[in-house]
C-alpha positions as CSV (number, residue, x, y, z in Angstrom):
1,X,-13.9,-13.8,16.8
2,X,-10.1,-14.7,18.2
3,X,-8.2,-13.0,21.0
4,X,-4.7,-11.7,20.9
5,X,-2.5,-11.3,23.4
6,X,-0.3,-7.8,24.2
7,X,1.2,-5.2,26.5
8,X,-0.1,-2.2,28.0
9,X,2.3,0.6,28.1
10,X,3.0,-0.5,31.7
11,X,4.0,-4.0,30.8
12,X,0.7,-5.5,32.1
13,X,-0.3,-8.6,30.3
14,X,-3.6,-8.0,28.0
15,X,-5.6,-9.4,25.8
16,X,-8.5,-8.6,23.2
17,X,-11.2,-10.1,20.8
18,X,-10.7,-8.9,17.7
19,X,-12.6,-9.8,14.5
20,X,-11.4,-12.8,12.5
21,X,-9.3,-12.0,9.4
22,X,-8.8,-14.0,6.2
23,X,-5.4,-14.9,6.7
24,X,-3.7,-18.4,6.1
25,X,-4.1,-19.8,10.1
26,X,-0.2,-21.2,9.3
27,X,1.0,-17.9,8.5
28,X,3.0,-15.7,10.7
29,X,1.5,-11.8,11.4
30,X,4.0,-9.0,11.8
31,X,3.7,-5.2,12.2
32,X,3.4,-2.5,9.8
33,X,6.0,0.7,8.8
34,X,3.2,2.8,10.9
35,X,3.3,0.6,14.3
36,X,7.8,0.7,13.6
37,X,7.5,4.2,13.5
38,X,5.7,4.6,16.7
39,X,7.7,2.2,18.5
40,X,10.8,4.1,17.5
41,X,9.5,7.3,18.5
42,X,8.8,6.1,22.0
43,X,11.8,4.5,22.1
44,X,13.6,7.6,21.2
45,X,11.6,9.8,23.2
46,X,11.9,7.6,26.4
47,X,16.0,7.5,26.0
48,X,15.4,11.4,26.2
49,X,13.2,11.8,29.2
50,X,15.0,9.2,31.6
51,X,18.5,8.3,29.9
52,X,17.5,4.6,29.8
53,X,17.7,2.7,26.1
54,X,14.9,0.9,26.3
55,X,15.2,-3.0,24.5
56,X,11.3,-3.0,24.3
57,X,8.5,-0.9,24.0
58,X,4.2,-1.6,23.7
59,X,3.2,0.5,21.4
60,X,-0.8,1.2,21.3
61,X,-2.6,-0.2,18.0
62,X,-5.3,1.3,16.5
63,X,-7.5,-1.5,17.4
64,X,-6.6,-0.1,21.3
65,X,-4.6,-3.0,22.6
66,X,-0.9,-2.6,23.1
67,X,2.2,-4.8,21.2
68,X,5.4,-5.3,22.6
69,X,8.0,-3.9,19.6
70,X,11.7,-5.0,20.4
71,X,13.8,-2.3,19.3
72,X,16.8,-2.0,17.1
73,X,19.1,0.5,18.7
74,X,19.4,3.8,20.0
75,X,21.5,6.9,20.7
76,X,21.9,10.3,21.0
77,X,23.3,13.0,18.5
78,X,23.4,16.5,19.6
79,X,20.3,17.7,20.7
80,X,18.2,14.9,19.7
81,X,17.6,11.1,20.2
82,X,16.9,8.7,18.1
83,X,16.2,4.5,18.2
84,X,15.5,2.7,15.4
85,X,13.4,-0.8,14.7
86,X,13.4,-3.3,12.6
87,X,10.3,-3.7,10.2
88,X,9.0,-7.6,10.8
89,X,6.1,-7.9,8.1
90,X,5.3,-11.7,9.5
91,X,5.0,-13.7,6.3
92,X,3.9,-11.2,4.4
93,X,5.7,-10.4,1.2
94,X,6.4,-6.9,1.8
95,X,9.4,-5.1,-0.1
96,X,9.7,-3.1,3.7
97,X,10.5,-6.5,5.7
98,X,13.5,-5.9,7.5
99,X,13.8,-2.1,6.8
100,X,15.3,-0.3,9.8
101,X,12.3,2.6,10.7
102,X,14.8,5.6,12.5
103,X,12.9,8.0,14.2
104,X,14.7,11.1,15.9
105,X,12.8,13.4,18.7
106,X,13.9,16.5,19.6
107,X,11.9,18.1,22.6
108,X,11.1,21.6,23.8
109,X,8.7,24.4,25.7
110,X,8.8,26.3,22.2
111,X,7.7,25.2,18.8
112,X,9.8,24.1,16.5
113,X,11.4,26.1,13.6
114,X,9.1,26.2,10.0
115,X,6.1,24.2,10.8
116,X,4.1,25.2,8.3
117,X,4.6,26.7,4.5
118,X,3.4,29.3,5.7
119,X,5.7,30.2,8.7
120,X,2.4,30.8,11.6
121,X,3.1,29.7,14.9
122,X,0.7,26.5,15.6
123,X,-2.3,27.1,17.7
124,X,-1.2,24.7,20.2
125,X,1.5,22.0,21.0
126,X,2.1,18.9,19.0
127,X,4.8,17.2,16.8
128,X,6.6,18.8,13.8
129,X,6.5,15.2,12.0
130,X,9.4,15.8,9.1
131,X,10.2,12.9,6.3
132,X,14.0,12.1,6.4
133,X,15.7,10.3,4.4
134,X,13.9,7.2,2.3
135,X,10.6,8.2,3.5
136,X,8.6,9.5,0.6
137,X,6.7,12.8,-0.4
138,X,3.3,13.3,-2.2
139,X,3.5,15.3,-5.5
140,X,0.2,14.3,-6.4
141,X,-3.7,14.8,-5.6
142,X,-6.2,11.6,-5.1
143,X,-4.2,10.0,-2.0
144,X,-5.2,10.7,1.8
145,X,-2.1,12.7,1.9
146,X,-2.4,16.2,0.1
147,X,0.5,17.1,-1.5
148,X,3.9,18.6,-0.5
149,X,3.6,16.8,2.6
150,X,5.2,13.4,4.0
151,X,4.2,9.8,3.0
152,X,3.0,9.1,6.4
153,X,-1.0,8.2,6.1
154,X,-3.5,9.4,8.3
155,X,-3.5,6.8,10.9
156,X,-0.2,6.2,11.4
157,X,0.2,9.7,11.9
158,X,-2.8,9.7,14.5
159,X,-1.1,6.5,16.2
160,X,2.6,8.5,17.0
161,X,0.8,11.5,18.3
162,X,-1.1,9.4,20.6
163,X,1.7,7.3,21.9
164,X,3.8,10.3,21.8
165,X,1.2,11.5,24.6
166,X,1.5,8.4,26.2
167,X,5.1,8.3,26.6
168,X,5.2,11.9,27.4
169,X,2.6,11.8,30.1
170,X,4.3,8.3,31.8
171,X,8.1,10.0,32.1
172,X,8.1,13.6,32.0
173,X,8.7,13.8,36.0
174,X,11.8,11.9,35.0
175,X,12.7,14.4,32.1
176,X,16.8,14.9,32.3
177,X,18.7,16.5,30.1
178,X,19.9,14.4,27.0
179,X,23.6,12.6,27.1
180,X,25.9,13.8,25.2
181,X,29.4,14.1,24.3
182,X,29.1,18.2,25.8
183,X,27.4,16.4,29.0
184,X,29.8,14.0,29.8
185,X,28.2,11.0,27.9
186,X,28.6,10.0,24.5
187,X,27.1,10.7,21.3
188,X,26.4,7.8,19.2
189,X,26.4,8.2,15.2
190,X,22.6,7.4,14.1
191,X,22.2,5.3,11.6
192,X,21.8,7.9,8.8
193,X,24.6,9.7,9.0
194,X,25.4,13.2,10.8
195,X,24.4,15.3,8.0
196,X,20.5,13.9,8.2
197,X,20.3,14.6,11.9
198,X,19.0,18.6,11.8
199,X,15.5,19.1,9.9
200,X,15.6,20.5,6.6
201,X,13.1,23.3,7.3
202,X,13.0,23.2,3.0
203,X,11.8,19.3,3.4
204,X,8.3,17.6,3.6
205,X,6.9,18.4,6.8
206,X,3.4,18.8,8.9
207,X,2.2,19.7,11.9
208,X,-0.1,17.4,14.3
209,X,-0.9,18.9,17.0
210,X,-2.2,17.2,20.6
211,X,-5.5,16.5,21.5
212,X,-6.6,19.4,23.7
213,X,-7.5,17.0,26.6
214,X,-3.9,15.2,25.9
215,X,-2.1,17.6,29.1
216,X,0.4,18.5,26.7
217,X,-0.3,21.8,26.7
218,X,3.3,23.2,26.6
219,X,4.8,20.6,24.8
220,X,6.8,20.5,21.4
221,X,8.5,17.8,19.4
222,X,10.5,17.3,16.8
223,X,10.4,14.3,15.2
224,X,12.2,13.1,11.8
225,X,11.5,9.6,10.5
226,X,13.9,8.2,8.1
227,X,14.0,4.8,6.4
228,X,17.8,4.1,5.2
229,X,17.6,2.7,1.7
230,X,14.1,3.5,1.8
231,X,14.6,5.1,-1.8
232,X,15.6,2.3,-3.3
233,X,12.9,0.3,-1.7
234,X,10.3,2.3,-3.1
235,X,11.2,1.6,-6.9
236,X,10.1,-1.6,-6.2
237,X,6.7,-0.2,-4.9
238,X,3.9,1.4,-6.5
239,X,5.1,4.8,-5.1
240,X,6.8,6.7,-7.9
241,X,3.3,5.9,-10.0
242,X,1.3,7.0,-7.1
243,X,3.0,10.3,-7.2
244,X,5.0,9.5,-3.8
245,X,8.8,10.4,-4.4
246,X,12.2,10.2,-2.6
247,X,11.3,7.0,-0.5
248,X,8.6,4.6,0.9
249,X,5.5,5.5,2.5
250,X,4.5,4.7,6.6
251,X,1.5,2.7,6.2
252,X,-1.1,0.6,8.3
253,X,-4.3,0.4,9.5
254,X,-4.7,-1.9,12.0
255,X,-1.0,-1.8,12.6
256,X,-0.8,-5.6,12.6
257,X,0.4,-7.1,9.2
258,X,-1.6,-9.8,8.0
259,X,-0.2,-12.0,5.6
260,X,-1.8,-11.8,2.2
261,X,-4.3,-9.4,3.6
262,X,-7.2,-8.5,1.5
263,X,-8.0,-5.5,3.0
264,X,-4.4,-3.9,1.9
265,X,-4.5,-4.9,-1.2
266,X,-7.8,-3.7,-2.1
267,X,-6.2,-0.6,-0.5
268,X,-3.6,0.0,-2.5
269,X,-5.9,-0.6,-5.2
270,X,-8.0,2.1,-3.9
271,X,-5.1,4.5,-3.9
272,X,-3.9,4.0,-7.6
273,X,-7.7,4.4,-8.8
274,X,-7.8,8.0,-7.0
275,X,-4.5,9.2,-8.5
276,X,-5.5,8.1,-11.9
277,X,-8.9,9.8,-10.8
278,X,-7.0,13.2,-9.4
279,X,-5.1,13.2,-12.6
280,X,-8.1,13.5,-15.0
281,X,-8.1,9.5,-16.4
282,X,-12.2,9.2,-16.7
283,X,-10.9,5.4,-18.4
284,X,-8.6,3.0,-16.3
285,X,-6.9,0.2,-17.3
286,X,-7.1,-2.5,-15.1
287,X,-4.3,-5.2,-15.6
288,X,-3.3,-8.4,-13.3
289,X,0.0,-8.1,-13.4
290,X,3.2,-6.5,-14.8
291,X,3.1,-8.5,-18.2
292,X,-0.5,-8.1,-18.8
293,X,0.5,-4.5,-18.4
294,X,3.4,-4.2,-20.7
295,X,1.0,-5.7,-23.1
296,X,-1.1,-2.6,-22.9
297,X,1.7,-0.5,-22.3
298,X,2.9,-1.2,-25.8
299,X,-0.1,-0.9,-27.4
300,X,-0.4,2.1,-26.0
301,X,3.1,3.9,-24.9
302,X,1.3,7.3,-25.1
303,X,-0.6,6.7,-22.1
304,X,0.4,8.6,-18.6
305,X,1.4,5.6,-15.8
306,X,-1.0,6.5,-13.5
307,X,-3.9,5.0,-15.4
308,X,-2.8,1.4,-15.3
309,X,-3.7,0.2,-12.2
310,X,-2.4,-3.4,-11.3
311,X,-5.5,-5.4,-9.7
312,X,-4.1,-9.0,-9.4
313,X,-7.0,-11.6,-8.7
314,X,-9.5,-8.6,-7.4
315,X,-11.7,-8.4,-10.5
316,X,-14.8,-7.2,-8.9
317,X,-13.5,-4.9,-6.4
318,X,-11.8,-2.9,-8.9
319,X,-14.2,-2.5,-11.1
320,X,-17.0,-1.9,-8.7
321,X,-14.2,0.9,-6.9
322,X,-13.8,2.3,-10.5
323,X,-17.6,3.1,-11.1
324,X,-17.7,4.5,-7.3
325,X,-15.2,6.9,-8.0
326,X,-17.0,8.1,-11.0
327,X,-14.5,6.7,-14.2
328,X,-16.3,6.5,-17.3
329,X,-14.6,3.2,-18.7
330,X,-12.2,0.4,-17.7
331,X,-9.9,-1.8,-20.2
332,X,-8.8,-5.0,-18.4
333,X,-5.8,-6.4,-19.9
334,X,-5.4,-10.2,-19.1
335,X,-4.0,-13.6,-19.6
336,X,-5.9,-16.8,-20.3
337,X,-6.2,-18.1,-17.0
338,X,-7.6,-15.2,-15.0
339,X,-10.3,-14.7,-18.2
340,X,-11.5,-17.6,-17.7
341,X,-12.5,-17.3,-14.5
342,X,-13.9,-13.4,-15.2
343,X,-15.9,-15.1,-17.9
344,X,-17.0,-17.6,-14.6
345,X,-18.0,-14.4,-12.9
346,X,-15.7,-14.9,-9.8
347,X,-15.6,-11.7,-7.9
348,X,-11.5,-12.8,-6.6
349,X,-9.4,-15.3,-9.2
350,X,-6.7,-16.0,-6.7
351,X,-5.8,-20.1,-7.3
352,X,-6.6,-20.8,-3.4
353,X,-9.8,-19.7,-3.8
354,X,-10.9,-20.5,-7.2
355,X,-9.2,-23.9,-8.4
356,X,-9.4,-23.3,-12.7
357,X,-11.9,-25.4,-13.9
358,X,-12.0,-26.0,-17.9
359,X,-15.0,-28.0,-18.2
360,X,-16.9,-25.0,-18.9
361,X,-14.5,-24.4,-21.5
362,X,-15.0,-27.3,-23.1
363,X,-19.0,-28.0,-23.0
364,X,-18.3,-23.9,-25.2
365,X,-16.6,-25.9,-27.4
366,X,-18.6,-28.8,-28.0
367,X,-21.5,-25.9,-28.1
368,X,-19.8,-23.9,-30.8
369,X,-19.7,-27.4,-33.2
370,X,-15.9,-28.0,-32.2
371,X,-14.7,-32.0,-32.4
372,X,-15.3,-34.4,-29.4
373,X,-11.8,-34.4,-28.8
374,X,-10.8,-31.0,-28.5
375,X,-13.0,-30.6,-26.0
376,X,-12.5,-33.6,-23.8
377,X,-8.9,-32.7,-24.4
378,X,-9.7,-29.3,-23.0
379,X,-11.6,-30.8,-19.9
380,X,-8.4,-32.6,-19.1
381,X,-6.1,-29.6,-19.8
382,X,-3.5,-29.4,-17.1
383,X,-3.8,-25.8,-17.1
384,X,-5.0,-22.7,-18.6
385,X,-1.8,-22.2,-21.0
386,X,-1.8,-26.0,-21.8
387,X,-5.9,-25.2,-23.0
388,X,-5.0,-21.7,-25.0
389,X,-1.9,-24.2,-26.7
390,X,-4.7,-26.4,-27.7
391,X,-7.6,-24.1,-28.5
392,X,-4.5,-22.3,-31.0
393,X,-3.5,-25.3,-32.2
394,X,-7.0,-26.2,-33.4
395,X,-7.6,-22.3,-34.6
396,X,-10.5,-22.9,-32.3
397,X,-10.4,-18.5,-32.1
398,X,-14.5,-18.6,-31.4
399,X,-14.0,-20.6,-28.6
400,X,-11.5,-17.6,-27.1
401,X,-13.3,-14.8,-28.5
402,X,-16.7,-16.3,-27.2
403,X,-14.7,-16.5,-23.5
404,X,-13.5,-13.1,-23.9
405,X,-17.3,-11.7,-24.4
406,X,-18.2,-13.7,-21.0
407,X,-15.2,-11.9,-19.3
408,X,-16.6,-8.3,-20.3
409,X,-20.3,-9.2,-19.4
410,X,-19.1,-10.2,-15.8
411,X,-17.6,-6.7,-15.9
412,X,-20.2,-5.0,-17.2
413,X,-22.0,-7.1,-14.3
414,X,-19.9,-5.8,-11.7
415,X,-20.1,-2.6,-12.5
416,X,-23.7,-2.2,-12.9
417,X,-23.7,-1.4,-16.7
418,X,-22.7,2.0,-16.1
419,X,-18.5,1.4,-17.1
420,X,-17.4,0.9,-21.0
421,X,-15.8,-2.2,-21.0
422,X,-13.1,-3.5,-22.8
423,X,-10.9,-6.6,-22.4
424,X,-7.4,-7.3,-24.1
425,X,-6.5,-10.6,-23.8
426,X,-2.6,-12.1,-24.3
427,X,-1.3,-15.1,-24.9
428,X,1.9,-16.4,-22.5
429,X,4.5,-14.9,-24.5
430,X,3.2,-11.5,-24.1
431,X,1.2,-11.0,-27.6
432,X,-2.3,-10.1,-28.1
433,X,-4.7,-12.3,-28.9
434,X,-8.0,-11.4,-28.4
435,X,-9.7,-7.7,-28.1
436,X,-13.2,-7.6,-27.0
437,X,-15.7,-5.2,-26.2
438,X,-16.4,-1.5,-26.4
439,X,-14.4,0.0,-29.0
440,X,-12.3,3.8,-29.3
441,X,-12.3,3.7,-25.4
442,X,-10.2,6.6,-24.1
443,X,-7.8,6.9,-21.3
444,X,-8.1,10.2,-20.1
445,X,-10.3,13.3,-21.6
446,X,-7.7,15.0,-23.6
447,X,-6.7,12.1,-25.1
448,X,-6.9,12.8,-29.0
449,X,-6.8,8.5,-30.2
450,X,-8.7,5.4,-28.9
451,X,-7.4,2.8,-27.0
452,X,-7.9,0.4,-29.9
453,X,-10.4,-0.4,-32.6
454,X,-11.0,-4.2,-31.9
455,X,-14.3,-6.1,-32.5
456,X,-17.3,-4.8,-30.4
457,X,-19.0,-7.6,-28.1
């Protein structure tokens, strides 16, 4: 266990004990896009109620404690008040690090127009959450958010509502008219441009009711969340493949970004698998990265993008999750270093946890009758690439195929023997050099052809 320090909504210092995580201790933590959205919303609502521009706000995180978040800017535009927060991912290599999350708020005593696609008024007070510029729209089933709604995940939605309720209850007694040019104030141009300052009733939106116990029985808020440049950022993520169009997703489970968090990556894999399953796929292609995926795509250009899932080092997790979600088969696409670790039965294959050990490879070569000089060279090889070059030069293809069969066997162990399994091994130039496992695996129920007719083993 460890202790985190923060502040509550009144500025009082608080501490909370939370479980240890698996982040390297010398790396700095950050906060999620969901936390940034909640912070910007609190800042905008506070300015709307008090007329003051806060430099920092304390956001209540899902874990129950408060985290102080700097406010980058705020202002008014027409009848709306906006604030922005720069997302700080700490030392996590996230494409949203440094992105500006902008939230504009309008408050009223009646429900905003177009609260739902049905046009019916909401049953009780709450928040109309609208995706502005750079925030995606969900278009495919299989995600935690149904198609047609803003790509703001459930936990950030709850966090937004909870923080707005707290902010309203704390400052409502100071409520004053919004200062604009018409009320002797100065209307400040929002970061996304004036044309984005009013909610488009045709855009993605969702009504989030306040809890009945909130005390905000006659409060209606219209909240637009925008990320300038978010559509370009989203092209560097899995969003297009997942059917999230037009921008990034607003994410977060704890509100804190842990560098290289296993939990975050596993959730990404889980979401991709759910989308593939919802699209009707019965087989999923699990690749270790973009290059191995490119290799499989070259073999099967007819397959839809949603059946390809990049699982990085999460070998066992991706197989177990595929089984849990009801897939019938998995196809692994990988390079030699990962396959060697898979063959040794490692659940997770990253180098910082599982150093490459080529001695078992050398012993396998010896068991298959290869010369001692090759076996010694394999044991002493500097890298997996070097070992593969030695095997290819010695035409020791039986060793390569044997290791691939072991990797397939390990995958079957993780699936409990319930998934048909195939492995495609590529060399470091992207050429297919081995294909092992069950042949004639289809990647969707209506697929007319097999992924391949490689040797079964």
